[in-house]
N, C-alpha and C positions, 0 to 999 in steps of 0.2 A: 795352500795356506801361506807359503812363502810369498807368492805374488800379492796376496791380500795384505800381508804385513808391509811389504815394500810399497804398495800403493798408499797405505795410511801414512807411512813414514815420509814419502815424497810430498804428500799434501801438507803434512805437519811442517816440513821444512819450508815449503812455499809460503804458508800462512805466517810463520814466524818471521821470515825475511820481509814479507809485506808489512807486518805490524811494526817491525823495527825501522823500516825504511821511512815511514811517516814520522819523522823526528819531531816535527812541530806539535802534532797531536800527542805523541808520546810524552814530550816535555810538559805539555799542558796538564796531562793526566798525573804525571809524577808530582808536579808542583802543587796541584790542587788537592791530590789525595794524600801525599806523603807529608807535605809541609803544613797543611791546614791544622792538623791536631796540635803539634808543638806550638804553632803560632797562637792559637786560641788559648792554649795552656799558659803561654807567656803573658798574653794580654790579661787573662784572669788573675794571674799572680800579681801583675802590676796593679790591678784594681784593689786586690786584697792588701797589698803592701802599702798603698796610699791610705787605705782606711786604717791600717795599723799605725801608720805614722801620725794620722790625725788623732787616734785614740791615745797615743803616747804623749801628745802635746797637752792633754788634760786641760782643755779650755772650756769654760762655761760662758756663753754669750748671753748677756742679760740686758733688760730694760728696767730701770727703776731700782737697781741694787742699792743705790744710796739711801733708799727708804727702809732697808732691811740690814742693819749692821750685824744683828745676831746671825742671820743666815749667811752673810758675807764671811763672818768669822769661821763658821762651820765649814764652808766651802774651801776656804784657804787652808784650814787645818787638814783637809783631805788632799792637800797638795795640788789643788786645781787653781788655774790662773783665770781670773775674771776679766772679760773684755766687753766693752759696750757694743751693743748691736747697732748696725747702720740704720739710718732713718727709714730706708725703704726695705727693711729686712723681709717683709712679706713677699714683695715682688722678687727679691733675690732668691728666697726659698723656692718660689714657684719656678724660677728659671734655672734652679740648681747651681747658681753661682755662689750661694752661701751653703756650706756643707755642714753647718752646726745648727741644732735646734736653738730656739731663743726662749729664755726664761723671762716672763713678764710679771712684774710685781706691782702691787697697788701702792698708792702713796701713803696709806694708813697701815701698812703691813706691821710695823713695829708696835704701834699703839694697840692694834687689835690683839697682837700676840701677848702684850703685857696685861690686857684685860681678861685674858683667857679665852678670847674668841678664836675662831679658826679663820685666819686670813686666806684669801684666795690667790693662788698662783697659777699661771697658765704656761704650759709648755707648747710653744708654737712650732709646728713642723709641717712637712708636706710628704705624704706617703709616696708620691712619685719621685721624691728626692731621696735616693738610696742612702747617701751619706748622712743626711740629716735624720732620716728615719732610724738608722742604726744608732745614732747618738741619743735619740730620745729615750731609749731604754736605760742607758747609762745615767742620764739626767734624772729619770724617775727613781732609779735606785738611790741616787744621791739625796733626793728629797725624802725618800723613805727613811734613810739613815738619820736625817735631821729630825724627822718626826719621832723616831724611837729615842733619840738622845733627849729631846725636849720632854717626852713623856716620862722617861726614866728620872730626869732631874726633878720634875714636878712631883712625882711619887716620893722621891727621896726626901724632898723638903717636908713632906707630910708624914715621914717615918714609915712609909710603905715600901717594901723591897720591890724593885723593878721586875724581879723574876715572876711575880704574880701575874704579869701581863702575858706570860707564855704558858699555855696549858700543856704543850708538848715541846720537845726539843728535836726538830727534824734533822735528819742526817741523810746525805745523798750518797748513793753508791752506783757508780757507772760500770755496767757489765761489759761495755764495748772494749774490745782489745785495740791495740794500736793499729792493727791491720784493718779492723772494722771502721775505725775513725778515718783512716787514710782512704778507704774505699768511697767515703762520701765525697772526697775531692777527685779521686781518680775514676769515678764512675763514668766520666765522659769518654774515656779511652776506648771501651768496647764499641761505642757508637761510631766513633771516627774510623776505626779500623774496618768496621762493617761497611761503611759507605765507601771507603777506599777500595775494598774488594769489589764492590758493586760497580763503581765507576771505572775501575781498572779493567773489568771484563766487558764493559758496555760497548766501547768503540770497536774492539776486535770482534765481538759477536755480531754487531751490525754489519761490519765491513765484509766478513766472510760469508754472509748470507744475502741480505737485501742489497748490500753494496755491490757484490759480484753480479747479482741479477740485474741491477740497474746499469752496470757497465757492460753487460752482455758477455761476461767471461764465465758465467756459470754453465751455460749450455755446452761449450767446448770441453769443460772439465768433466761433464757427465758423459761425454762421448768416449772417454777413456775406458779401457776394459776393466778397471778396478770396480769392485762392488760398491754400491752406494753407502753401505755401512762403513766400509773402509775409508771412503771420502769423509764421512761424517766424523769418524773417530779422529782422523787427521786434523780436521778443522777444529773439532772440540778440544783436542789436545793442545793446539796452539793457543786458543782462547783461554783455556784453563791455566796454561803456563804463564800467560801474561797476568792473569788475575792473581795467581799465586806469587808472582814476582812483586806485584804491587802490594800484596798483603805482607810479604817479607819486609819490604822497604818501609812500609807504614809502621809496622810493629817495631822495627829496629830504630826508627826515627825518634821513638820515645825514650830510648836508653840515654842519650845525651841531653834530653829535655830538662833534666834536673838542673843543668847549668843555667838555663834560661829563667828559672823561677826566682823572682826577686824577694818574695816573702820568706822569711826564715821559718815561720810556722808551717807554711805549705811545703817548703822544701823538706822539712822533717817528716811530713805526712806522705810525701810522694815516694811510694815504695814500688818500684818497677825495675826489676833487674833481669838478667839472662834467664832465670828460671821462669819468671812470669812471661817473658817473651816466647820461650819455647812452648809453654802451655797454651798461649794464645794461638800460635801457629798450628798446634795439634788439632785445634777445633776449627780453625779458619780454612785450612787446606781442603777438607771435604766440602765445606760450604762453597768455596770458590769453584770447585768442580760442578756442584749442583746448580749454582746460579748461572754459570757460563752456559750450561746446557739449556737452562730455562729461557735465558734471553735469546739464544739461538733459535729455540723452538718458536718463540714469539715473533722473531724477525723473519723467519723463513716463510711465514704466511703473507708477508708484505711485498708489494711490487716495487717500492722505492725506498731509498734510505730515509727520506723524511717521514714516510708513513711508519717505518720501523721505529724511528726515534719516538714518535707519538705513542706507539703501542707499548714500547718498553717503559714509558713513563709510569704506567700502572704498576709494573714490577718495582721500580725505584720507590714509588710512593708507599707501596705495601711494606717493603723492607724498612724504610725509614720510620714508619709508624708502628711497626711491631714492638720495638723496645718500650713504647709508651704503655703497652699492656702491663709490663712489669712495673713501670713507674706508678701507674694509677691503681694497681692492685694492692690494697692496703692490708690484705690478709696473708701476704707472703707468697713465696713461689708455689706454683701448682704443678703436679706431675705432668700435666699435658703440655707445659711449656717446652719440655724436651722433645716433643713430637713436631714442633713447628720450626722449620728452617729459619734461620736468622735470630728468632727469639730464643731458641735453644742455645745457640752460640753466645748470644748476649748474656744469657743467664749463667752459663758456665764461666765466661770470662770474668763476670762480676764475682763469682765464687772464688776464683783464683786471686782476685784483688783483695778479697776479705781474708785470705789465708786459709781457705777451706779447700782441701784436696778433693776434686770430683772423683766419685767412684768409677770403677771400670764400666759398669753398666750405664752410668750417666753419660759417659763419653761414647760408648758403642752405639747407643740409641740414636743420637743425632747423626753419627757417621752412617748408620744404615739408612736413615731417612734421606740423607743427602745423596747417597749412592742410588737409592730407588728413584729419587727425583731425576737424577742424571740419566739413569737407564731409560726411564719412561720418555723423557724428552728426546734422547738420542734415537730411540725407536720411531718416534713421531717424525723427526727430521729425516731419517732414512726413508721412511714411507713417502714423504713429500718429494724427496729427490728422486725416488724410484718412479713415482708418477710423472714427474717432470721429464725424466729420461725417456719414458715410453711415448710421451706426446712429441 
């Protein structure tokens, strides 16, 4: 037993040293896995901040507003500033160089309004222009307010109370908590940390299996008196340790990310502190162990590093697509989500962001599945190494 443990420890030390020695690859993994999430968060907040700044300007871009002094008066009373549209506003909207929808009015707008007719107004936008499309709803609500004011004035002149136009008085009640609203913005965090764990384990898993076989260093290692399972545990321990380190750094990188958020609204919604980070790590560590073993099992079947890279692409694709199951499922979480590795962790991390404390059973089930996955994969790898040693 002592020799068995010493063999696993020696292999673990060797693989850790080899993983840390390749500093260029390690730096690439760290930069892509750890910094990508906060960077996307900062870019998204910049986009939202620019849209908020545009909304605060309260600008209405128009064509033919000189024909509608009544509408102009209403718009200005709502503290909006009116600006003329450029001559090529349609082309600018298509190219997204114009970020506001354009209100187009007819030349006989005021005359038709005085006769009691319904003048036609056109709100010109482009659905592929995100900023202009966002402003279209605000402009339509502004026109709806003008309609209600005109209708109320017309009824008042005839001695009819404007309240007769409303059969009911609707009231809105939002049941979402602050944490639930914040989760709509922070829901990207679980995906980024999942991919960080996956890519963190990828290179180490390939290098310890297909990489050693390609370099011809696997056969001398099998010639040692250590049992194949001890060699497998040493290699797997090193790969899992690297994946767990990447998971730790990725999760911790979101703690100071609040300082990068430009939008005040998003900064108030971004709730991610030490408690959330600890909960993330509690569900990510078992997944890192399971995914490390899975990618090693896939790579051990391959004869070259390049072939192993192509084979593990299937694992990467599956893990990256699993969160979409939760996204496209409109009927809420299903019990079987917790039985699927990666999807279970994604579900639990989103619960944490919503302020819902996962139950003990909800945490233990993905833990057991990850350990079973790791155990099955390690047994398969040991059997392959044992067969290679016999040959």
